[in-house]
N, C-alpha and C positions, 0 to 999 in steps of 0.2 A: 517664843513669841517673836514674830517678825517686826522689826521697827524701821521706820524711815523718817528722817527729819530733813525737810526741804525748805530752802529759802527762795522766795520769789521777789524779784526787784529789791533784793536785800542780800548782802554778803553775811553769811552765818559765821560767827566766830566759834572757836572751840568751847569757850565759856558758855555761850548760848546753847550750843548742842548738848553740852554736858548737863546744863540746867534743865532742858526739856527732857533729856534721857532720864534724869533723876525723878522728874515729875511722873514719867510713865512708870518707873520702877515702883512708885508709891501705890499704884493700882493693884498690885499683887495681893494686897491684904483682903480683898473682897472674895477671894477663892473662886473666881469665875474663870472659865477657860477662854482666855483672850488669845485669839489666833494672830492678829496683827494690830499694830498701832501706828498710824501715820500722823505726822505733825507737819503742818504747812504754815510757815511764818512768812508773812508778806508785808511789805512796806506800802503804805497808802498815803496819798497827799490830796486833801480836798480843801479848797478855798485857802490855800497857803498854809494849812495846818498839817503837820506830819504826824502820822500815827502808825500803829502796827496792828495787824490782824493775825490772830492765831487760831488755827483750825485743827482739832483733833478728830480723827476718824478711827474708832475702836471697833474692830470686828470680833464678835463673840461667836462661840459655837452655836449651832442651831439657827444659823442665818440671822442673828440679831446684830445690828450695826448701830452704833451710837456716834452721832456727828454733833460736835459742839464748836461754834465759832464765837470768838469774843474779840473786841477791839479796845485798844487803850493807847495812851501817848507813849508809854514805856513798854519795851518788849518783854521785860521780866514780869511786870505786873499783868500784862496781857496773858502770859503763860500761866501765872498764878490764878487769875480769874477763870480762865478756861479749864484748868485742871480741877479746880474746886467744883465747877459745874459737872465735869465728867465724874468726879467722885460721888457727887450727890445722885447722879443718874445711876451709876453702878450700884450704889448703896440701895436705892429703891428696887433695882432689878434683883439684887442679891436677896433682899427681904422677901420679895415676891416668890422667889424660888424656895426659900426656906419655909415660908408659911403655906406652901402648897401641900395639901394632905391628900394622899391617895386612900380612898376608902375601900375596904374589902367587903366581901359578903358578910363576914362576921360582924362588922361595924353596922351594917344595915339592919340587922335583927330579923324581925318577922317577915319583912318585905322580901328579904333575900331567900327565904325558905321556898317561896313560890318559884324562884328561878333556879336555885341550886339543885343538884342531883341528890335525891334522897337515897340513902343507903341503909340497909337493914344490918342486923348484927353479924350476919355471915358475909358482909361486904358484897351483897348482891344488889343490883340496881332495882329500885322499886318502879314499877310501871303504873302510871296513872291513866285510867281510861278516859277517853274524851268523847263528848257527844258529837257524833258524826252528822246528825241532822242539820247542824248549823253550816256544814260544809258541802252538803249534797247539792247537785245542780237543780235549779228550779226554772220553770218557764216564766215568761214575761207576765202572764196573767196572775200567777201565784205571787210574784213580786209586787204587782199592783195591788193585790188583795192585802198583802202585809202592810203596805203604805196606807191603805184605806182604814185598816183595823187599828193601827197605832196612830192616833191623832198628833202626838208630840214628835213623831219621827218625820224628818224632812226628806231623807233619801235612804236608799238601800243599795248596798254593794253585794252582788251575787254572781255566781257562775251560771250561765245559761246551759241549755241542753247540749250545745255544741262544744262546751268547755271554755267559752270566752268569758272573761270577766266583764261584767256590765254594771252600770250605775243607773238607777231610776230615781228621779227626784220629782217633788211636787213643785209645780209652777205657780206663780202668783195668780194666774187666771183660773186656777182650779184643775187644769189639765196636768198630764204627767209628761216629763221629758225622759229620754233614754239615750245613754251613751253606750 
């Protein structure tokens, strides 16, 4: 894991660097592939009050990035608050990965039988015949007749005699539209 600890408007002491480095070390318990961890510690002063801002940028594999910024009066407590937030976020991410279940065709049961390849006892692939009347080209008049015959159907997708895929639909005014 690549690490960087940077101080902005603030001189980092070895003790602060070591404290932040130990905080980053504690992230290894989540068993996530952390590519890099950057820590930015900056000093801020607003309205005469001095404070510190700590920002952790954690890059995980699969293009996931976690950015946490926290402010406090003390630099050590700002690091603690920020690292606890990072731990909470990494814990959620880790649980999400652990709870993700990949289902196989066996888990799907009967629905998977329609999709999977059926094999006979001699390991030959079974061929299932298909009704080709559903896929034969029809002319526009036949498509219009299908729409008139079936009152509940609002549109029909078909191949015309030239091999183009077409869509015929019922319009609100009782006429038919064609794409």
